[in-house]
C-alpha positions in Angstrom: -131.9 -52.6 35.0 -132.1 -56.2 36.2 -131.7 -57.7 39.6 -128.1 -58.9 39.0 -127.1 -55.3 38.3 -128.4 -54.3 41.7 -126.3 -57.0 43.4 -123.2 -56.2 41.4 -123.6 -52.5 42.5 -123.9 -53.7 46.1 -120.9 -56.0 46.0 -118.6 -53.9 43.8 -119.4 -50.4 45.0 -121.3 -50.3 48.3 -119.7 -53.1 50.3 -116.1 -52.1 49.8 -116.5 -48.4 50.6 -118.8 -49.2 53.5 -116.4 -51.7 55.0 -113.5 -49.4 54.6 -115.3 -46.5 56.2 -116.4 -48.6 59.2 -112.8 -49.8 59.6 -111.4 -46.2 59.2 -113.9 -44.4 61.5 -115.0 -47.3 63.8 -118.6 -46.0 63.2 -121.7 -47.2 61.3 -123.3 -44.1 59.9 -127.1 -43.9 60.7 -128.2 -42.4 57.4 -126.3 -45.0 55.4 -127.9 -47.8 57.5 -131.3 -46.2 56.8 -130.6 -46.0 53.0 -129.5 -49.7 53.1 -132.7 -50.7 55.0 -134.9 -48.7 52.5 -133.1 -50.5 49.6 -133.7 -53.9 51.2 -137.4 -53.0 51.8 -137.9 -52.1 48.1 -135.8 -55.1 47.0 -138.1 -57.4 48.9 -141.1 -56.0 47.0 -139.4 -57.0 43.7 -140.1 -60.6 44.7 -143.6 -59.9 46.0 -145.8 -62.1 43.8 -148.9 -60.0 44.8 -147.5 -57.0 42.9 -147.6 -56.8 39.1 -144.5 -56.6 37.0 -144.7 -52.8 36.7 -144.7 -52.3 40.5 -141.9 -54.9 40.9 -139.8 -53.0 38.4 -140.6 -49.7 40.1 -139.4 -51.1 43.4 -136.2 -52.3 41.8 -135.6 -48.8 40.6 -136.3 -47.4 44.1 -134.0 -49.9 45.6 -131.2 -48.9 43.3 -131.8 -45.2 44.1 -131.4 -45.9 47.8 -128.3 -48.0 47.2 -126.7 -45.3 45.1 -127.5 -42.7 47.8 -125.9 -45.0 50.4 -122.8 -45.4 48.2 -122.5 -41.6 47.7 -123.1 -40.8 51.4 -120.5 -43.4 52.4 -118.0 -42.1 49.9 -118.4 -38.6 51.2 -118.0 -39.7 54.8 -114.9 -41.6 53.8 -113.5 -38.5 52.1 -114.1 -36.4 55.2 -112.5 -39.0 57.5 -109.5 -39.4 55.2 -109.1 -35.6 54.9 -109.3 -35.2 58.7 -106.7 -38.0 59.3 -104.3 -36.8 56.6 -104.5 -33.2 57.7 -103.4 -34.2 61.1 -100.3 -35.8 59.6 -99.6 -33.2 57.0 -99.8 -30.3 59.3 -97.2 -31.7 61.7 -93.7 -31.7 60.1 -92.5 -34.6 62.4 -95.5 -36.7 61.6 -94.8 -36.2 57.8 -91.7 -38.4 58.4 -94.0 -41.4 58.9 -94.6 -41.5 55.1 -92.4 -43.6 52.8 -92.2 -40.8 50.3 -90.2 -37.6 50.1 -91.9 -34.8 51.9 -92.7 -32.8 48.7 -94.4 -35.9 47.2 -96.5 -36.3 50.2 -97.6 -32.7 50.1 -98.3 -32.9 46.4 -100.4 -36.0 46.8 -102.3 -34.4 49.7 -102.9 -31.3 47.5 -104.1 -33.6 44.7 -106.4 -35.2 47.2 -107.9 -31.9 48.1 -108.3 -30.8 44.5 -109.9 -34.1 43.5 -112.4 -33.7 46.4 -113.6 -30.4 45.1 -113.8 -32.0 41.6 -115.8 -35.0 42.8 -118.2 -32.8 44.6 -118.7 -30.6 41.5 -119.3 -33.7 39.4 -121.8 -35.0 41.9 -123.7 -31.6 41.8 -123.6 -31.5 38.0 -125.0 -35.0 37.6 -127.7 -34.9 40.3 -130.8 -36.6 39.0 -129.3 -37.9 35.8 -126.2 -40.1 36.2 -125.0 -40.5 39.8 -122.7 -43.3 38.7 -120.3 -40.7 37.2 -120.1 -39.2 40.7 -119.5 -42.6 42.3 -116.5 -43.2 39.9 -115.1 -39.7 40.7 -115.4 -40.4 44.5 -113.7 -43.8 44.0 -110.7 -42.1 42.4 -110.6 -39.5 45.2 -110.7 -42.1 47.9 -107.9 -44.1 46.2 -105.7 -41.0 46.3 -106.5 -40.6 50.0 -105.5 -44.1 50.8 -102.2 -43.9 48.9 -101.2 -40.6 50.5 
């Protein structure tokens, strides 16, 4: 991994989901802020000229690990917030009228959202420690369904 990959991950994966979560919930989650701070601390060590190349590379890996954890945490928080908001609308027959789709399509999309949530969580558990980016992609798809419901 190189430094540009870290910043691509930050811009393309973390920043959008974090910004959307804050707008949706009107909260900045403490654990995500801690992970972001930890990532920044390790990232600063990548540029510490007093460290050797091996230690700098180790710090880049640690920074990426914290960033990935922040992305996954924010995605799950967004999933929960979307599920809570959608459930409120879906459970009330009158509120379902606020959607621009036929009622059965709204319910089908909501059911797809719930199913995709279980799938995303299973994918995350299956890939713990080996390839968390697969889980990030799965949560991205889940969140997209939630926003289109």
